[in-house]
PyMOL Python script that loads the backbone (N, CA, C, O; Angstrom):
from pymol import cmd

cmd.read_pdbstr("""\
ATOM      1  N   MET A   1       7.678 -23.015 -20.305  1.00  0.00           N
ATOM      2  CA  MET A   1       7.278 -24.169 -20.313  1.00  0.00           C
ATOM      3  C   MET A   1       6.502 -24.445 -18.967  1.00  0.00           C
ATOM      4  O   MET A   1       6.930 -24.012 -17.897  1.00  0.00           O
ATOM      5  N   THR A   2       5.255 -25.242 -19.073  1.00  0.00           N
ATOM      6  CA  THR A   2       4.285 -25.345 -17.836  1.00  0.00           C
ATOM      7  C   THR A   2       4.423 -26.591 -17.330  1.00  0.00           C
ATOM      8  O   THR A   2       4.360 -27.609 -18.019  1.00  0.00           O
ATOM      9  N   HIS A   3       4.604 -26.567 -16.193  1.00  0.00           N
ATOM     10  CA  HIS A   3       4.506 -28.379 -15.303  1.00  0.00           C
ATOM     11  C   HIS A   3       3.457 -28.170 -14.456  1.00  0.00           C
ATOM     12  O   HIS A   3       3.063 -27.131 -13.926  1.00  0.00           O
ATOM     13  N   ASP A   4       3.000 -29.442 -14.390  1.00  0.00           N
ATOM     14  CA  ASP A   4       1.708 -29.748 -13.422  1.00  0.00           C
ATOM     15  C   ASP A   4       2.688 -30.086 -12.100  1.00  0.00           C
ATOM     16  O   ASP A   4       3.755 -30.672 -12.278  1.00  0.00           O
ATOM     17  N   VAL A   5       2.300 -29.721 -10.915  1.00  0.00           N
ATOM     18  CA  VAL A   5       2.827 -30.158  -9.752  1.00  0.00           C
ATOM     19  C   VAL A   5       1.930 -30.086  -8.470  1.00  0.00           C
ATOM     20  O   VAL A   5       1.234 -29.098  -8.239  1.00  0.00           O
ATOM     21  N   SER A   6       1.979 -31.165  -7.657  1.00  0.00           N
ATOM     22  CA  SER A   6       1.073 -31.037  -6.629  1.00  0.00           C
ATOM     23  C   SER A   6       1.280 -30.184  -5.420  1.00  0.00           C
ATOM     24  O   SER A   6       2.450 -29.931  -5.131  1.00  0.00           O
ATOM     25  N   ILE A   7       0.319 -29.697  -4.664  1.00  0.00           N
ATOM     26  CA  ILE A   7       0.511 -28.889  -3.513  1.00  0.00           C
ATOM     27  C   ILE A   7       1.388 -29.458  -2.623  1.00  0.00           C
ATOM     28  O   ILE A   7       2.170 -28.709  -2.038  1.00  0.00           O
ATOM     29  N   THR A   8       1.410 -30.683  -2.399  1.00  0.00           N
ATOM     30  CA  THR A   8       2.383 -31.382  -1.564  1.00  0.00           C
ATOM     31  C   THR A   8       3.687 -31.021  -2.019  1.00  0.00           C
ATOM     32  O   THR A   8       4.400 -30.318  -1.303  1.00  0.00           O
ATOM     33  N   ASP A   9       4.074 -31.428  -3.132  1.00  0.00           N
ATOM     34  CA  ASP A   9       5.478 -31.189  -3.713  1.00  0.00           C
ATOM     35  C   ASP A   9       5.979 -29.721  -3.478  1.00  0.00           C
ATOM     36  O   ASP A   9       7.067 -29.467  -2.960  1.00  0.00           O
ATOM     37  N   ILE A  10       4.977 -28.671  -3.959  1.00  0.00           N
ATOM     38  CA  ILE A  10       5.292 -27.337  -3.724  1.00  0.00           C
ATOM     39  C   ILE A  10       5.560 -26.987  -2.388  1.00  0.00           C
ATOM     40  O   ILE A  10       6.487 -26.235  -2.086  1.00  0.00           O
ATOM     41  N   SER A  11       4.611 -27.616  -1.381  1.00  0.00           N
ATOM     42  CA  SER A  11       4.839 -27.149  -0.229  1.00  0.00           C
ATOM     43  C   SER A  11       6.334 -27.895   0.651  1.00  0.00           C
ATOM     44  O   SER A  11       6.903 -27.424   1.636  1.00  0.00           O
ATOM     45  N   ARG A  12       6.552 -28.715   0.168  1.00  0.00           N
ATOM     46  CA  ARG A  12       7.912 -29.567   0.402  1.00  0.00           C
ATOM     47  C   ARG A  12       9.482 -28.824  -0.157  1.00  0.00           C
ATOM     48  O   ARG A  12      10.595 -28.744   0.361  1.00  0.00           O
ATOM     49  N   HIS A  13       8.955 -28.402  -1.343  1.00  0.00           N
ATOM     50  CA  HIS A  13      10.239 -27.642  -1.856  1.00  0.00           C
ATOM     51  C   HIS A  13      10.070 -26.271  -2.241  1.00  0.00           C
ATOM     52  O   HIS A  13      10.816 -25.805  -3.104  1.00  0.00           O
ATOM     53  N   PHE A  14       9.163 -25.555  -1.697  1.00  0.00           N
ATOM     54  CA  PHE A  14       8.581 -24.203  -1.932  1.00  0.00           C
ATOM     55  C   PHE A  14       9.918 -23.290  -2.587  1.00  0.00           C
ATOM     56  O   PHE A  14       9.789 -22.702  -3.661  1.00  0.00           O
ATOM     57  N   SER A  15      11.152 -23.256  -1.832  1.00  0.00           N
ATOM     58  CA  SER A  15      12.131 -22.232  -2.217  1.00  0.00           C
ATOM     59  C   SER A  15      12.940 -22.889  -3.730  1.00  0.00           C
ATOM     60  O   SER A  15      13.581 -22.248  -4.562  1.00  0.00           O
ATOM     61  N   GLU A  16      12.719 -23.966  -3.713  1.00  0.00           N
ATOM     62  CA  GLU A  16      13.332 -24.524  -5.070  1.00  0.00           C
ATOM     63  C   GLU A  16      12.295 -24.258  -6.292  1.00  0.00           C
ATOM     64  O   GLU A  16      12.675 -24.119  -7.455  1.00  0.00           O
ATOM     65  N   PHE A  17      11.172 -24.213  -5.951  1.00  0.00           N
ATOM     66  CA  PHE A  17      10.139 -23.879  -7.117  1.00  0.00           C
ATOM     67  C   PHE A  17      10.094 -22.291  -7.284  1.00  0.00           C
ATOM     68  O   PHE A  17      10.028 -21.848  -8.430  1.00  0.00           O
ATOM     69  N   LEU A  18      10.124 -21.448  -6.245  1.00  0.00           N
ATOM     70  CA  LEU A  18      10.504 -20.142  -6.682  1.00  0.00           C
ATOM     71  C   LEU A  18      11.863 -19.942  -7.381  1.00  0.00           C
ATOM     72  O   LEU A  18      11.909 -19.264  -8.407  1.00  0.00           O
ATOM     73  N   ASN A  19      12.767 -20.404  -6.958  1.00  0.00           N
ATOM     74  CA  ASN A  19      14.030 -20.315  -7.642  1.00  0.00           C
ATOM     75  C   ASN A  19      13.907 -20.554  -9.112  1.00  0.00           C
ATOM     76  O   ASN A  19      14.502 -19.836  -9.916  1.00  0.00           O
ATOM     77  N   ARG A  20      13.219 -21.455  -9.441  1.00  0.00           N
ATOM     78  CA  ARG A  20      13.002 -22.001 -10.783  1.00  0.00           C
ATOM     79  C   ARG A  20      12.124 -20.864 -11.593  1.00  0.00           C
ATOM     80  O   ARG A  20      12.417 -20.546 -12.745  1.00  0.00           O
ATOM     81  N   VAL A  21      11.158 -20.359 -10.966  1.00  0.00           N
ATOM     82  CA  VAL A  21      10.222 -19.404 -11.337  1.00  0.00           C
ATOM     83  C   VAL A  21      11.115 -18.250 -11.821  1.00  0.00           C
ATOM     84  O   VAL A  21      11.280 -17.911 -12.993  1.00  0.00           O
ATOM     85  N   ALA A  22      11.697 -17.670 -10.649  1.00  0.00           N
ATOM     86  CA  ALA A  22      12.540 -16.579 -10.896  1.00  0.00           C
ATOM     87  C   ALA A  22      13.907 -16.451 -11.615  1.00  0.00           C
ATOM     88  O   ALA A  22      14.202 -15.324 -12.014  1.00  0.00           O
ATOM     89  N   TYR A  23      14.692 -17.366 -11.808  1.00  0.00           N
ATOM     90  CA  TYR A  23      15.825 -17.433 -12.442  1.00  0.00           C
ATOM     91  C   TYR A  23      15.606 -18.295 -13.969  1.00  0.00           C
ATOM     92  O   TYR A  23      16.441 -18.326 -14.873  1.00  0.00           O
ATOM     93  N   LYS A  24      14.463 -18.867 -13.974  1.00  0.00           N
ATOM     94  CA  LYS A  24      14.296 -19.924 -15.177  1.00  0.00           C
ATOM     95  C   LYS A  24      13.125 -19.492 -16.180  1.00  0.00           C
ATOM     96  O   LYS A  24      13.022 -19.668 -17.394  1.00  0.00           O
ATOM     97  N   GLY A  25      12.295 -18.881 -15.279  1.00  0.00           N
ATOM     98  CA  GLY A  25      10.946 -18.394 -15.868  1.00  0.00           C
ATOM     99  C   GLY A  25       9.991 -19.470 -16.088  1.00  0.00           C
ATOM    100  O   GLY A  25       9.111 -19.333 -16.937  1.00  0.00           O
ATOM    101  N   GLU A  26      10.080 -20.388 -15.485  1.00  0.00           N
ATOM    102  CA  GLU A  26       9.145 -21.530 -15.395  1.00  0.00           C
ATOM    103  C   GLU A  26       7.856 -21.231 -14.755  1.00  0.00           C
ATOM    104  O   GLU A  26       7.762 -20.414 -13.838  1.00  0.00           O
ATOM    105  N   HIS A  27       6.708 -21.993 -15.309  1.00  0.00           N
ATOM    106  CA  HIS A  27       5.521 -21.729 -14.760  1.00  0.00           C
ATOM    107  C   HIS A  27       4.960 -23.016 -14.366  1.00  0.00           C
ATOM    108  O   HIS A  27       5.166 -24.001 -15.075  1.00  0.00           O
ATOM    109  N   PHE A  28       4.257 -23.096 -13.280  1.00  0.00           N
ATOM    110  CA  PHE A  28       3.786 -24.207 -12.762  1.00  0.00           C
ATOM    111  C   PHE A  28       2.102 -24.231 -12.340  1.00  0.00           C
ATOM    112  O   PHE A  28       1.644 -23.280 -11.707  1.00  0.00           O
ATOM    113  N   LEU A  29       1.416 -25.137 -12.652  1.00  0.00           N
ATOM    114  CA  LEU A  29       0.127 -25.431 -12.419  1.00  0.00           C
ATOM    115  C   LEU A  29       0.098 -26.057 -11.078  1.00  0.00           C
ATOM    116  O   LEU A  29       0.860 -27.016 -10.958  1.00  0.00           O
ATOM    117  N   LEU A  30      -0.567 -25.752 -10.101  1.00  0.00           N
ATOM    118  CA  LEU A  30      -0.716 -26.176  -8.713  1.00  0.00           C
ATOM    119  C   LEU A  30      -1.936 -27.221  -8.858  1.00  0.00           C
ATOM    120  O   LEU A  30      -2.848 -26.925  -9.631  1.00  0.00           O
ATOM    121  N   ARG A  31      -1.978 -28.309  -8.214  1.00  0.00           N
ATOM    122  CA  ARG A  31      -2.769 -29.184  -8.461  1.00  0.00           C
ATOM    123  C   ARG A  31      -3.344 -29.876  -7.011  1.00  0.00           C
ATOM    124  O   ARG A  31      -2.579 -30.591  -6.365  1.00  0.00           O
ATOM    125  N   ARG A  32      -4.585 -29.651  -6.589  1.00  0.00           N
ATOM    126  CA  ARG A  32      -4.706 -30.666  -5.276  1.00  0.00           C
ATOM    127  C   ARG A  32      -5.846 -31.787  -6.186  1.00  0.00           C
ATOM    128  O   ARG A  32      -6.954 -31.602  -6.690  1.00  0.00           O
ATOM    129  N   GLY A  33      -5.039 -32.855  -6.097  1.00  0.00           N
ATOM    130  CA  GLY A  33      -5.972 -34.043  -6.623  1.00  0.00           C
ATOM    131  C   GLY A  33      -5.615 -34.067  -8.240  1.00  0.00           C
ATOM    132  O   GLY A  33      -4.481 -34.225  -8.694  1.00  0.00           O
ATOM    133  N   LYS A  34      -6.754 -33.888  -8.968  1.00  0.00           N
ATOM    134  CA  LYS A  34      -7.016 -33.755 -10.451  1.00  0.00           C
ATOM    135  C   LYS A  34      -7.204 -32.317 -10.666  1.00  0.00           C
ATOM    136  O   LYS A  34      -7.090 -32.000 -11.850  1.00  0.00           O
ATOM    137  N   THR A  35      -7.505 -31.186  -9.710  1.00  0.00           N
ATOM    138  CA  THR A  35      -7.949 -29.915  -9.954  1.00  0.00           C
ATOM    139  C   THR A  35      -7.013 -29.119  -9.926  1.00  0.00           C
ATOM    140  O   THR A  35      -6.305 -29.109  -8.918  1.00  0.00           O
ATOM    141  N   VAL A  36      -6.748 -28.273 -10.953  1.00  0.00           N
ATOM    142  CA  VAL A  36      -5.905 -27.234 -10.742  1.00  0.00           C
ATOM    143  C   VAL A  36      -6.436 -26.016  -9.923  1.00  0.00           C
ATOM    144  O   VAL A  36      -7.568 -25.581 -10.132  1.00  0.00           O
ATOM    145  N   ILE A  37      -5.551 -25.434  -8.925  1.00  0.00           N
ATOM    146  CA  ILE A  37      -6.071 -24.513  -8.095  1.00  0.00           C
ATOM    147  C   ILE A  37      -5.565 -23.129  -8.174  1.00  0.00           C
ATOM    148  O   ILE A  37      -6.167 -22.111  -7.833  1.00  0.00           O
ATOM    149  N   ALA A  38      -4.107 -23.251  -8.781  1.00  0.00           N
ATOM    150  CA  ALA A  38      -3.450 -22.063  -8.623  1.00  0.00           C
ATOM    151  C   ALA A  38      -2.361 -22.107  -9.775  1.00  0.00           C
ATOM    152  O   ALA A  38      -2.176 -23.175 -10.359  1.00  0.00           O
ATOM    153  N   GLU A  39      -1.621 -20.957 -10.124  1.00  0.00           N
ATOM    154  CA  GLU A  39      -0.461 -21.128 -10.946  1.00  0.00           C
ATOM    155  C   GLU A  39       0.290 -20.429 -10.174  1.00  0.00           C
ATOM    156  O   GLU A  39      -0.165 -19.624  -9.362  1.00  0.00           O
ATOM    157  N   LEU A  40       1.755 -20.703 -10.375  1.00  0.00           N
ATOM    158  CA  LEU A  40       3.043 -20.093  -9.855  1.00  0.00           C
ATOM    159  C   LEU A  40       3.628 -19.573 -10.910  1.00  0.00           C
ATOM    160  O   LEU A  40       3.933 -20.471 -11.694  1.00  0.00           O
ATOM    161  N   LYS A  41       3.997 -18.257 -11.379  1.00  0.00           N
ATOM    162  CA  LYS A  41       4.801 -17.967 -12.641  1.00  0.00           C
ATOM    163  C   LYS A  41       5.353 -16.704 -12.371  1.00  0.00           C
ATOM    164  O   LYS A  41       5.042 -16.085 -11.354  1.00  0.00           O
ATOM    165  N   PRO A  42       6.125 -16.285 -13.177  1.00  0.00           N
ATOM    166  CA  PRO A  42       6.942 -15.016 -13.161  1.00  0.00           C
ATOM    167  C   PRO A  42       6.062 -13.908 -13.103  1.00  0.00           C
ATOM    168  O   PRO A  42       5.117 -13.951 -13.891  1.00  0.00           O
ATOM    169  N   ALA A  43       6.154 -12.873 -12.312  1.00  0.00           N
ATOM    170  CA  ALA A  43       5.323 -11.544 -12.215  1.00  0.00           C
ATOM    171  C   ALA A  43       5.376 -10.976 -13.754  1.00  0.00           C
ATOM    172  O   ALA A  43       6.435 -11.246 -14.321  1.00  0.00           O
ATOM    173  N   PRO A  44       4.589 -10.367 -14.393  1.00  0.00           N
ATOM    174  CA  PRO A  44       4.644  -9.715 -15.379  1.00  0.00           C
ATOM    175  C   PRO A  44       5.655  -8.368 -15.207  1.00  0.00           C
ATOM    176  O   PRO A  44       5.628  -7.642 -14.213  1.00  0.00           O
ATOM    177  N   ARG A  45       6.543  -8.175 -16.358  1.00  0.00           N
ATOM    178  CA  ARG A  45       7.547  -7.133 -16.160  1.00  0.00           C
ATOM    179  C   ARG A  45       7.043  -5.871 -17.576  1.00  0.00           C
ATOM    180  O   ARG A  45       6.471  -5.966 -18.662  1.00  0.00           O
ATOM    181  N   GLY A  46       7.574  -4.907 -16.865  1.00  0.00           N
ATOM    182  CA  GLY A  46       7.435  -3.599 -17.740  1.00  0.00           C
ATOM    183  C   GLY A  46       8.509  -3.468 -19.030  1.00  0.00           C
ATOM    184  O   GLY A  46       9.494  -4.206 -19.026  1.00  0.00           O
ATOM    185  N   ARG A  47       8.371  -2.830 -19.768  1.00  0.00           N
ATOM    186  CA  ARG A  47       9.406  -2.548 -20.550  1.00  0.00           C
ATOM    187  C   ARG A  47      10.345  -1.614 -20.267  1.00  0.00           C
ATOM    188  O   ARG A  47      10.186  -0.568 -19.637  1.00  0.00           O
ATOM    189  N   ARG A  48      11.533  -2.129 -20.865  1.00  0.00           N
ATOM    190  CA  ARG A  48      12.762  -1.074 -20.707  1.00  0.00           C
ATOM    191  C   ARG A  48      12.983   0.016 -21.526  1.00  0.00           C
ATOM    192  O   ARG A  48      12.526  -0.056 -22.667  1.00  0.00           O
ATOM    193  N   LEU A  49      13.689   1.185 -21.137  1.00  0.00           N
ATOM    194  CA  LEU A  49      13.883   2.211 -21.866  1.00  0.00           C
ATOM    195  C   LEU A  49      14.532   2.045 -23.203  1.00  0.00           C
ATOM    196  O   LEU A  49      14.425   2.780 -24.185  1.00  0.00           O
ATOM    197  N   GLY A  50      15.292   0.836 -23.050  1.00  0.00           N
ATOM    198  CA  GLY A  50      16.047   0.642 -24.366  1.00  0.00           C
ATOM    199  C   GLY A  50      15.120  -0.057 -25.209  1.00  0.00           C
ATOM    200  O   GLY A  50      15.600  -0.471 -26.264  1.00  0.00           O
ATOM    201  N   ASP A  51      13.963  -0.276 -25.005  1.00  0.00           N
ATOM    202  CA  ASP A  51      12.876  -1.051 -26.091  1.00  0.00           C
ATOM    203  C   ASP A  51      12.109   0.250 -26.793  1.00  0.00           C
ATOM    204  O   ASP A  51      11.364   0.066 -27.755  1.00  0.00           O
ATOM    205  N   LEU A  52      12.306   1.372 -26.329  1.00  0.00           N
ATOM    206  CA  LEU A  52      11.517   2.432 -26.961  1.00  0.00           C
ATOM    207  C   LEU A  52      11.615   2.798 -28.670  1.00  0.00           C
ATOM    208  O   LEU A  52      10.746   3.251 -29.415  1.00  0.00           O
ATOM    209  N   PRO A  53      12.984   2.422 -28.941  1.00  0.00           N
ATOM    210  CA  PRO A  53      13.060   2.733 -30.423  1.00  0.00           C
ATOM    211  C   PRO A  53      12.252   1.788 -31.213  1.00  0.00           C
ATOM    212  O   PRO A  53      11.552   2.021 -32.198  1.00  0.00           O
ATOM    213  N   VAL A  54      12.454   0.785 -30.657  1.00  0.00           N
ATOM    214  CA  VAL A  54      11.483  -0.388 -31.479  1.00  0.00           C
ATOM    215  C   VAL A  54       9.988  -0.442 -31.075  1.00  0.00           C
ATOM    216  O   VAL A  54       9.235  -1.053 -31.833  1.00  0.00           O
ATOM    217  N   LEU A  55       9.598   0.000 -30.216  1.00  0.00           N
ATOM    218  CA  LEU A  55       8.447   0.282 -30.026  1.00  0.00           C
ATOM    219  C   LEU A  55       7.980   1.602 -30.910  1.00  0.00           C
ATOM    220  O   LEU A  55       6.853   1.491 -31.393  1.00  0.00           O
ATOM    221  N   PHE A  56       8.595   2.680 -31.154  1.00  0.00           N
ATOM    222  CA  PHE A  56       8.127   3.461 -31.647  1.00  0.00           C
ATOM    223  C   PHE A  56       8.192   3.329 -33.301  1.00  0.00           C
ATOM    224  O   PHE A  56       7.395   4.028 -33.927  1.00  0.00           O
ATOM    225  N   LYS A  57       9.094   2.472 -34.043  1.00  0.00           N
ATOM    226  CA  LYS A  57       9.150   2.296 -35.121  1.00  0.00           C
ATOM    227  C   LYS A  57       7.953   1.155 -35.538  1.00  0.00           C
ATOM    228  O   LYS A  57       7.794   0.879 -36.726  1.00  0.00           O
ATOM    229  N   SER A  58       7.171   0.549 -34.540  1.00  0.00           N
ATOM    230  CA  SER A  58       6.048  -0.445 -34.697  1.00  0.00           C
ATOM    231  C   SER A  58       4.701   0.579 -34.623  1.00  0.00           C
ATOM    232  O   SER A  58       3.551   0.158 -34.748  1.00  0.00           O
ATOM    233  N   LEU A  59       4.977   1.699 -34.445  1.00  0.00           N
ATOM    234  CA  LEU A  59       3.491   2.532 -34.324  1.00  0.00           C
ATOM    235  C   LEU A  59       3.078   2.728 -35.830  1.00  0.00           C
ATOM    236  O   LEU A  59       3.810   2.608 -36.812  1.00  0.00           O
ATOM    237  N   PRO A  60       1.821   3.036 -35.797  1.00  0.00           N
ATOM    238  CA  PRO A  60       1.170   3.599 -37.337  1.00  0.00           C
ATOM    239  C   PRO A  60       1.866   4.748 -37.438  1.00  0.00           C
ATOM    240  O   PRO A  60       2.275   5.318 -36.426  1.00  0.00           O
ATOM    241  N   ARG A  61       2.097   5.259 -38.764  1.00  0.00           N
ATOM    242  CA  ARG A  61       2.612   6.848 -39.038  1.00  0.00           C
ATOM    243  C   ARG A  61       1.143   7.626 -39.673  1.00  0.00           C
ATOM    244  O   ARG A  61       0.280   6.993 -40.281  1.00  0.00           O
ATOM    245  N   LEU A  62       1.097   8.608 -39.487  1.00  0.00           N
ATOM    246  CA  LEU A  62      -0.076   9.507 -39.910  1.00  0.00           C
ATOM    247  C   LEU A  62       0.570   9.957 -41.475  1.00  0.00           C
ATOM    248  O   LEU A  62       1.737  10.275 -41.706  1.00  0.00           O
ATOM    249  N   SER A  63      -0.479   9.883 -42.373  1.00  0.00           N
ATOM    250  CA  SER A  63      -0.314  10.492 -43.606  1.00  0.00           C
ATOM    251  C   SER A  63       0.241  11.877 -43.980  1.00  0.00           C
ATOM    252  O   SER A  63      -0.141  12.826 -43.296  1.00  0.00           O
ATOM    253  N   ASP A  64       0.956  12.061 -44.823  1.00  0.00           N
ATOM    254  CA  ASP A  64       1.139  13.708 -45.065  1.00  0.00           C
ATOM    255  C   ASP A  64       0.026  14.491 -44.762  1.00  0.00           C
ATOM    256  O   ASP A  64       0.118  15.417 -43.956  1.00  0.00           O
ATOM    257  N   THR A  65      -1.036  14.206 -45.338  1.00  0.00           N
ATOM    258  CA  THR A  65      -2.185  14.920 -45.189  1.00  0.00           C
ATOM    259  C   THR A  65      -2.692  15.178 -43.646  1.00  0.00           C
ATOM    260  O   THR A  65      -3.049  16.263 -43.189  1.00  0.00           O
ATOM    261  N   ASP A  66      -2.640  13.979 -42.987  1.00  0.00           N
ATOM    262  CA  ASP A  66      -3.012  13.857 -41.632  1.00  0.00           C
ATOM    263  C   ASP A  66      -2.298  14.328 -40.696  1.00  0.00           C
ATOM    264  O   ASP A  66      -2.826  14.660 -39.634  1.00  0.00           O
ATOM    265  N   ALA A  67      -0.811  14.464 -40.933  1.00  0.00           N
ATOM    266  CA  ALA A  67       0.216  15.156 -40.193  1.00  0.00           C
ATOM    267  C   ALA A  67       0.192  16.881 -40.367  1.00  0.00           C
ATOM    268  O   ALA A  67       0.452  17.661 -39.451  1.00  0.00           O
ATOM    269  N   LYS A  68      -0.175  17.259 -41.735  1.00  0.00           N
ATOM    270  CA  LYS A  68      -0.368  18.560 -41.987  1.00  0.00           C
ATOM    271  C   LYS A  68      -1.451  19.096 -40.981  1.00  0.00           C
ATOM    272  O   LYS A  68      -1.319  20.026 -40.186  1.00  0.00           O
ATOM    273  N   ALA A  69      -2.550  18.300 -41.195  1.00  0.00           N
ATOM    274  CA  ALA A  69      -3.808  18.602 -40.358  1.00  0.00           C
ATOM    275  C   ALA A  69      -3.680  18.720 -38.970  1.00  0.00           C
ATOM    276  O   ALA A  69      -4.200  19.614 -38.303  1.00  0.00           O
ATOM    277  N   PHE A  70      -2.873  17.671 -38.475  1.00  0.00           N
ATOM    278  CA  PHE A  70      -2.518  17.808 -37.042  1.00  0.00           C
ATOM    279  C   PHE A  70      -1.611  19.146 -36.493  1.00  0.00           C
ATOM    280  O   PHE A  70      -1.853  19.725 -35.434  1.00  0.00           O
ATOM    281  N   SER A  71      -0.611  19.482 -37.353  1.00  0.00           N
ATOM    282  CA  SER A  71       0.196  20.326 -37.077  1.00  0.00           C
ATOM    283  C   SER A  71      -0.652  21.797 -36.916  1.00  0.00           C
ATOM    284  O   SER A  71      -0.633  22.634 -36.013  1.00  0.00           O
ATOM    285  N   ARG A  72      -1.420  21.732 -38.227  1.00  0.00           N
ATOM    286  CA  ARG A  72      -2.358  22.957 -38.067  1.00  0.00           C
ATOM    287  C   ARG A  72      -3.359  23.067 -36.764  1.00  0.00           C
ATOM    288  O   ARG A  72      -3.536  24.087 -36.098  1.00  0.00           O
ATOM    289  N   ASP A  73      -3.914  21.903 -36.576  1.00  0.00           N
ATOM    290  CA  ASP A  73      -4.884  22.090 -35.260  1.00  0.00           C
ATOM    291  C   ASP A  73      -3.953  22.211 -34.228  1.00  0.00           C
ATOM    292  O   ASP A  73      -4.592  22.910 -33.442  1.00  0.00           O
ATOM    293  N   LEU A  74      -2.551  21.940 -33.541  1.00  0.00           N
ATOM    294  CA  LEU A  74      -1.543  22.258 -32.885  1.00  0.00           C
ATOM    295  C   LEU A  74      -1.284  23.738 -32.830  1.00  0.00           C
ATOM    296  O   LEU A  74      -1.246  24.364 -31.771  1.00  0.00           O
ATOM    297  N   GLN A  75      -1.152  24.133 -33.717  1.00  0.00           N
ATOM    298  CA  GLN A  75      -0.939  25.744 -34.047  1.00  0.00           C
ATOM    299  C   GLN A  75      -2.005  26.685 -33.523  1.00  0.00           C
ATOM    300  O   GLN A  75      -1.900  27.698 -32.831  1.00  0.00           O
ATOM    301  N   LYS A  76      -3.374  25.892 -34.195  1.00  0.00           N
ATOM    302  CA  LYS A  76      -4.635  26.485 -33.653  1.00  0.00           C
ATOM    303  C   LYS A  76      -5.032  26.499 -32.110  1.00  0.00           C
ATOM    304  O   LYS A  76      -5.775  27.368 -31.655  1.00  0.00           O
ATOM    305  N   ALA A  77      -4.575  25.641 -31.458  1.00  0.00           N
ATOM    306  CA  ALA A  77      -4.652  25.211 -29.899  1.00  0.00           C
ATOM    307  C   ALA A  77      -3.718  26.403 -29.185  1.00  0.00           C
ATOM    308  O   ALA A  77      -4.141  27.217 -28.365  1.00  0.00           O
ATOM    309  N   LYS A  78      -2.482  26.324 -29.640  1.00  0.00           N
ATOM    310  CA  LYS A  78      -1.601  27.346 -28.904  1.00  0.00           C
ATOM    311  C   LYS A  78      -1.863  28.661 -29.339  1.00  0.00           C
ATOM    312  O   LYS A  78      -1.269  29.445 -28.598  1.00  0.00           O
ATOM    313  N   ARG A  79      -2.610  29.339 -30.377  1.00  0.00           N
ATOM    314  CA  ARG A  79      -3.030  30.400 -30.346  1.00  0.00           C
ATOM    315  C   ARG A  79      -4.038  30.729 -29.355  1.00  0.00           C
ATOM    316  O   ARG A  79      -4.028  31.664 -28.555  1.00  0.00           O
ATOM    317  N   ALA A  80      -5.029  29.702 -29.548  1.00  0.00           N
ATOM    318  CA  ALA A  80      -6.237  30.058 -28.671  1.00  0.00           C
ATOM    319  C   ALA A  80      -5.777  30.119 -26.940  1.00  0.00           C
ATOM    320  O   ALA A  80      -6.326  30.805 -26.077  1.00  0.00           O
ATOM    321  N   LEU A  81      -4.789  29.325 -26.790  1.00  0.00           N
ATOM    322  CA  LEU A  81      -4.584  29.035 -25.491  1.00  0.00           C
ATOM    323  C   LEU A  81      -3.732  30.382 -24.878  1.00  0.00           C
ATOM    324  O   LEU A  81      -3.898  30.854 -23.753  1.00  0.00           O
ATOM    325  N   SER A  82      -2.903  30.812 -25.774  1.00  0.00           N
ATOM    326  CA  SER A  82      -2.164  32.016 -25.362  1.00  0.00           C
ATOM    327  C   SER A  82      -2.782  33.285 -25.611  1.00  0.00           C
ATOM    328  O   SER A  82      -2.085  34.257 -25.318  1.00  0.00           O
ATOM    329  N   ARG A  83      -4.053  33.541 -26.137  1.00  0.00           N
ATOM    330  CA  ARG A  83      -5.023  34.380 -26.003  1.00  0.00           C
ATOM    331  C   ARG A  83      -6.037  34.373 -24.342  1.00  0.00           C
ATOM    332  O   ARG A  83      -6.764  35.275 -23.926  1.00  0.00           O
ATOM    333  N   ARG A  84      -5.777  33.229 -23.790  1.00  0.00           N
ATOM    334  CA  ARG A  84      -6.483  33.195 -22.401  1.00  0.00           C
ATOM    335  C   ARG A  84      -5.784  33.836 -21.347  1.00  0.00           C
ATOM    336  O   ARG A  84      -4.555  33.859 -21.289  1.00  0.00           O
ATOM    337  N   LYS A  85      -6.674  34.451 -20.361  1.00  0.00           N
ATOM    338  CA  LYS A  85      -6.010  35.378 -19.250  1.00  0.00           C
ATOM    339  C   LYS A  85      -6.033  34.092 -18.127  1.00  0.00           C
ATOM    340  O   LYS A  85      -6.815  33.218 -17.752  1.00  0.00           O
ATOM    341  N   LEU A  86      -4.750  34.533 -17.866  1.00  0.00           N
ATOM    342  CA  LEU A  86      -4.457  33.443 -16.801  1.00  0.00           C
ATOM    343  C   LEU A  86      -5.267  33.785 -15.545  1.00  0.00           C
ATOM    344  O   LEU A  86      -5.516  34.962 -15.287  1.00  0.00           O
ATOM    345  N   LYS A  87      -5.696  32.750 -14.732  1.00  0.00           N
ATOM    346  CA  LYS A  87      -6.544  32.787 -13.753  1.00  0.00           C
ATOM    347  C   LYS A  87      -5.646  32.534 -12.562  1.00  0.00           C
ATOM    348  O   LYS A  87      -4.854  31.604 -12.714  1.00  0.00           O
ATOM    349  N   SER A  88      -5.606  33.253 -11.272  1.00  0.00           N
ATOM    350  CA  SER A  88      -4.992  33.062 -10.025  1.00  0.00           C
ATOM    351  C   SER A  88      -5.570  31.778  -9.796  1.00  0.00           C
ATOM    352  O   SER A  88      -6.777  31.585  -9.941  1.00  0.00           O
ATOM    353  N   PRO A  89      -4.575  30.679  -9.363  1.00  0.00           N
ATOM    354  CA  PRO A  89      -4.862  29.332  -8.646  1.00  0.00           C
ATOM    355  C   PRO A  89      -5.559  29.696  -7.133  1.00  0.00           C
ATOM    356  O   PRO A  89      -6.220  28.805  -6.601  1.00  0.00           O
ATOM    357  N   TRP A  90      -5.400  31.083  -6.402  1.00  0.00           N
ATOM    358  CA  TRP A  90      -5.833  31.300  -5.119  1.00  0.00           C
ATOM    359  C   TRP A  90      -7.025  31.485  -5.309  1.00  0.00           C
ATOM    360  O   TRP A  90      -7.634  30.949  -4.383  1.00  0.00           O
ATOM    361  N   GLU A  91      -7.989  32.156  -6.307  1.00  0.00           N
ATOM    362  CA  GLU A  91      -9.128  32.599  -6.252  1.00  0.00           C
ATOM    363  C   GLU A  91     -10.032  31.343  -6.106  1.00  0.00           C
ATOM    364  O   GLU A  91      -9.685  30.221  -6.475  1.00  0.00           O
ATOM    365  N   SER A  92     -10.979  31.580  -5.651  1.00  0.00           N
ATOM    366  CA  SER A  92     -12.185  30.577  -5.523  1.00  0.00           C
ATOM    367  C   SER A  92     -13.282  30.784  -6.390  1.00  0.00           C
ATOM    368  O   SER A  92     -14.257  30.034  -6.341  1.00  0.00           O
TER     369      SER A  92
END
""", "prot")
cmd.dss("prot")
cmd.show_as("cartoon", "prot")
cmd.util.cbc("prot")
cmd.orient("prot")
């Protein structure tokens, strides 16, 4: 939920507004007169590891044909890499 609040109110009760943002997820538009000059809102958060199964289920799937072609491409790349001579990282 978004609330309009004056800069004066924010400055007088800053700690209270920060707690409302942190613990209740509230969002504030800070106004000077009739003009919005800033926002006070929760910082974006990343995903949790526990969200991965749902994320994976939401991803598009390869068709059987595309999956087989991808597998062939991987095998081809592995064979090509295994034939390459390793270079010394110390040589310039």
